[in-house]
C-alpha positions in Angstrom: 0.0 0.0 0.0 1.3 3.4 -1.0 0.4 6.0 1.6 -0.4 9.3 0.0 -2.3 11.0 2.8 -3.1 10.9 6.4 -6.6 11.7 7.5 -8.0 12.5 10.9 -10.7 10.2 12.1 -12.5 9.6 15.4 -9.9 6.9 16.1 -7.0 9.2 15.6 -4.8 9.4 12.5 -5.5 7.0 9.8 -3.5 6.2 6.6 -5.3 6.6 3.3 -3.9 4.7 0.4 -3.7 5.9 -3.2 -6.8 3.9 -4.3 -8.9 5.6 -1.6 -7.7 9.0 -2.8 -8.3 8.1 -6.4 -11.9 7.0 -5.6 -12.5 10.2 -3.7 -11.2 12.4 -6.4 -13.2 10.5 -9.0 -16.3 10.9 -6.9 -15.7 14.7 -6.6 -15.2 14.9 -10.3 -18.4 13.1 -11.0 -20.3 15.5 -8.7 -18.8 18.5 -10.4 -19.7 17.1 -13.8 -23.3 16.5 -12.7 -23.5 20.1 -11.4 -22.2 21.5 -14.6 -24.6 19.3 -16.7 -27.5 20.3 -14.5 -26.9 24.0 -14.9 -26.1 23.6 -18.6 -29.4 21.8 -19.2 -31.2 24.9 -17.8 -29.3 27.1 -20.2 -26.4 28.3 -18.0 -23.1 29.0 -19.6 -19.8 28.1 -18.0 -17.2 30.9 -18.1 -13.9 31.6 -16.3 -14.3 33.6 -13.1 -11.7 36.3 -13.6 -9.9 38.3 -11.0 -12.0 41.3 -11.9 -15.1 39.1 -11.4 -13.8 38.0 -8.0 -13.1 41.5 -6.9 -16.6 42.7 -8.0 -18.2 39.8 -6.1 -16.1 40.5 -3.0 -17.1 44.1 -3.1 -20.8 43.2 -3.4 -20.6 40.6 -0.7 -18.9 43.0 1.7 -21.6 45.6 1.2 -24.5 43.2 1.5 -24.3 39.8 3.1 -21.1 40.4 5.1 -22.5 43.5 6.6 -25.4 41.4 8.0 -23.0 39.0 9.7 -22.5 39.6 13.4 -19.0 38.2 13.4 -16.4 39.1 15.9 -13.6 41.5 15.0 -11.1 38.6 15.2 -13.2 36.5 12.8 -13.6 39.4 10.4 -9.9 40.1 10.4 -9.3 36.4 9.7 -11.7 36.5 6.8 -10.1 39.6 5.3 -6.6 38.1 5.7 -7.6 34.9 4.0 -9.0 36.9 1.0 -5.9 39.1 0.8 -3.7 36.0 0.8 -5.8 34.4 -2.0 -5.7 37.6 -4.1 -2.0 38.1 -3.5 -1.2 34.6 -4.6 -3.3 34.7 -7.7 -1.1 34.0 -10.7 -3.1 36.4 -13.0 
């Protein structure tokens, strides 16, 4: 058995072999494909989410949904730091 990952379980750490990882990835890919097919059958078009799209969405979210969240200042700072890190590491 080739160990490619270690996962946390209720019994502690558990080894996950490459077959398990392959099955999980295949399952996720099938779910993603079903999602795409479902939206496409209703006329939705798939397009790349650009950095400009991401920034526009973040701006809208900050002004609407996030403003309604009663999150602590520490949680808000963590959220903004995560977004900043993602945007700074974007290859585009």
